[in-house]
C-alpha positions in Angstrom: 182.6 37.8 18.8 179.0 39.7 17.6 176.3 37.2 16.9 174.8 37.3 13.6 171.0 37.5 13.4 168.9 35.0 11.6 167.1 36.2 8.2 164.2 34.2 7.7 163.2 34.2 3.8 159.4 34.8 3.2 158.0 32.5 0.6 157.1 34.7 -3.1 153.4 35.2 -3.0 153.3 33.9 -6.7 154.7 30.3 -4.8 151.7 30.9 -1.6 149.2 31.7 -4.7 149.7 28.7 -6.4 148.8 26.7 -3.4 146.2 28.9 -2.6 144.6 27.8 -6.2 145.2 24.6 -5.6 143.5 23.8 -2.1 140.4 26.2 -3.0 139.4 24.4 -6.3 140.3 20.4 -4.6 137.6 22.0 -1.9 135.3 23.8 -4.0 135.0 20.5 -5.9 135.1 18.3 -3.0 131.6 20.4 -1.2 129.8 20.6 -4.5 127.2 18.1 -4.1 125.9 17.9 -1.4 125.1 21.7 -1.6 123.9 21.8 -5.1 121.5 19.0 -4.1 120.3 21.2 -1.2 120.5 24.8 -3.3 118.3 23.1 -5.7 115.7 21.0 -3.3 115.2 25.2 -1.4 114.7 26.4 -5.2 112.3 24.2 -6.0 110.3 23.4 -2.7 110.4 27.6 -2.4 108.1 27.7 -6.8 106.1 24.6 -5.6 108.3 22.8 -8.5 109.0 19.6 -6.2 109.0 19.3 -2.5 112.5 19.4 -0.8 113.2 16.2 0.4 112.1 14.6 -3.2 114.4 16.8 -4.8 117.1 16.7 -2.8 117.6 13.0 -3.4 116.4 13.0 -6.8 119.3 15.1 -7.4 121.6 12.7 -6.3 119.9 10.1 -8.6 121.1 12.3 -11.5 124.8 12.6 -10.4 124.9 8.7 -9.6 123.0 7.8 -13.2 124.8 10.4 -15.0 127.7 12.2 -13.6 129.2 13.1 -16.9 125.9 15.4 -17.0 126.2 16.5 -14.0 130.0 18.1 -13.8 128.4 20.0 -16.8 125.6 21.8 -15.6 125.3 24.9 -14.6 123.9 23.0 -10.5 127.6 22.1 -10.5 128.8 25.3 -12.0 127.4 28.0 -10.2 128.0 25.9 -6.4 131.9 25.2 -7.5 132.5 29.0 -8.8 130.7 29.9 -5.2 132.6 28.3 -3.1 135.7 27.7 -4.8 136.1 31.2 -5.6 135.6 32.1 -1.7 137.9 30.0 -0.5 140.5 31.0 -3.3 139.6 34.6 -2.3 140.2 34.1 1.3 143.3 32.0 0.8 144.9 35.0 -1.3 144.4 37.7 1.0 145.8 35.7 3.8 149.2 35.2 1.7 149.2 38.7 0.9 148.6 39.8 4.6 151.6 37.0 5.2 154.3 38.5 3.2 153.2 42.3 4.7 152.9 41.7 8.0 149.1 42.4 8.2 146.8 41.4 10.4 144.6 39.3 8.9 141.0 40.0 10.3 139.2 42.6 8.6 141.4 41.9 5.3 139.5 38.5 5.6 136.6 39.6 6.3 136.0 42.3 3.3 137.8 39.8 0.9 134.8 36.8 2.2 132.2 38.9 2.1 132.5 40.9 -1.2 133.7 37.6 -2.5 131.3 34.8 -1.4 127.8 37.6 -1.6 128.5 38.5 -5.3 129.1 34.9 -6.4 126.7 33.5 -4.1 123.9 36.0 -5.2 124.8 35.1 -8.8 124.5 32.0 -7.8 120.8 31.9 -5.7 119.7 34.3 -8.7 120.3 30.8 -11.4 118.9 28.6 -9.0 115.9 31.0 -8.9 115.4 31.4 -12.5 116.3 27.7 -13.7 114.1 26.1 -10.9 111.1 28.1 -10.8 107.8 27.5 -11.7 107.6 30.4 -14.2 109.8 31.8 -17.3 112.9 32.9 -16.1 112.4 36.8 -15.4 113.9 39.7 -13.6 115.0 39.3 -9.5 113.7 41.7 -7.4 115.8 44.0 -5.7 114.1 43.2 -2.4 115.7 39.3 -3.1 118.9 40.3 -3.4 118.2 42.4 -0.4 117.4 39.4 1.2 120.4 37.4 0.2 122.9 40.4 0.8 121.5 40.7 4.1 122.5 36.6 5.1 125.7 37.1 3.9 126.4 40.0 5.9 125.2 37.3 9.0 127.3 34.0 7.8 131.0 35.6 6.6 131.2 37.7 9.9 130.5 34.5 11.3 132.3 31.4 9.3 135.7 33.2 8.7 135.9 35.9 11.3 134.8 34.1 14.4 135.9 30.3 14.2 139.9 31.1 15.4 138.5 33.4 18.1 136.4 31.2 19.7 138.6 28.3 19.0 141.6 30.2 21.3 138.9 31.2 23.8 137.3 27.1 24.1 140.9 26.2 24.0 141.5 25.4 27.6 137.8 22.7 27.8 139.2 21.4 24.0 142.4 20.5 25.5 144.4 22.4 22.7 143.7 25.6 20.1 143.4 23.5 17.3 140.9 21.5 19.0 139.4 24.5 19.5 139.2 25.7 16.1 137.6 22.7 14.7 134.6 23.7 17.3 134.1 26.3 16.1 134.4 25.9 12.4 132.2 23.0 12.5 130.0 24.2 15.2 129.2 27.8 13.9 128.2 28.1 10.6 125.1 25.0 12.1 124.0 27.5 14.7 123.8 29.6 12.4 121.1 28.0 10.1 118.7 29.2 12.7 118.7 32.7 11.8 120.0 32.5 8.3 116.9 29.8 7.0 114.4 32.3 7.0 116.3 35.0 5.3 117.3 33.3 2.6 114.0 31.7 2.0 112.7 35.1 1.7 115.1 36.0 -1.4 113.1 33.2 -3.1 109.7 34.3 -1.8 110.0 37.9 -3.4 111.1 36.4 -6.5 108.1 33.6 -6.4 105.6 35.9 -5.7 105.8 39.6 -5.3 102.5 40.4 -4.2 102.6 38.4 -1.3 102.2 41.3 1.8 104.2 41.3 5.3 102.1 38.4 6.8 102.3 36.0 4.0 105.8 36.1 4.0 106.4 35.5 7.6 104.3 32.9 7.1 105.9 30.9 4.3 109.3 32.0 6.0 107.4 29.5 9.4 106.2 26.9 7.1 108.5 23.7 7.5 110.8 25.9 9.4 112.6 22.9 10.7 113.3 20.8 7.7 114.7 23.5 5.9 116.7 24.4 9.1 117.4 20.8 9.0 118.4 20.8 4.9 120.2 23.9 5.1 122.5 22.6 8.3 123.4 19.5 6.0 124.2 21.9 3.3 126.2 24.7 5.8 128.7 21.5 7.3 130.0 20.6 3.7 131.3 24.7 2.1 131.7 26.0 6.4 132.7 23.4 8.6 134.4 20.5 6.9 135.0 22.8 3.7 137.2 25.1 5.3 138.8 22.9 7.1 140.3 21.1 4.3 140.6 23.9 2.5 142.6 25.4 5.3 144.6 22.0 6.1 145.1 21.5 2.2 146.6 25.1 1.6 149.0 24.4 4.9 150.4 21.3 3.2 150.9 23.3 0.0 152.6 25.7 1.6 154.5 23.9 4.0 153.8 25.7 7.0 151.2 24.7 10.4 148.0 27.0 11.7 144.7 27.5 11.5 144.6 31.2 10.9 
């Protein structure tokens, strides 16, 4: 008697998208408070409006005393839109790749780069204008260029490398799952030693358009370790904890396992 092959029916794209959106929105909300506090602190410190750490803790004070006001604020909206939108874009392109049997590496990198870069630059522009010491003005192309360069490096590292590195270090961590966790948590934090000065350069170009190259280098080196430290605090929620949370929620909503 001839054996019959089992055909595995793929889930509908609409059902996958529902899980993608739900996971992204929840993960985005979860990481927004810390990210928004750091981004505001960096913007206010760069403009001279307020020192780094006082601004950081002031944001949490405002969140605690007026949580509804915070949820309605541009500070909350821009960060939630940036990271919820990025998770959503990555989740959805992964689902499309799953249904179409397409390798995820290039589509995920392209989607994460385009979505995150667009939203992040819009958010950085808004924060520069909101938390500067002068009236909001047009953001120079140089600022956009600095933030664009930062995001090229970031997206290549954050969404593309962890699954690859995780497999490579699995023999040291005991499993591919643990390897993924180590890579996804560690790589974005190490990256801040490089991308923090580039991020601040964009603010310096906006706040001090007449600065010389030497002055810009001095600005990027000023408070280097404090700025890198606060950026590490800032990057852990969206790209280490948040990305793991988004992936875990997405798998739960899809009823699957894995760390692709």
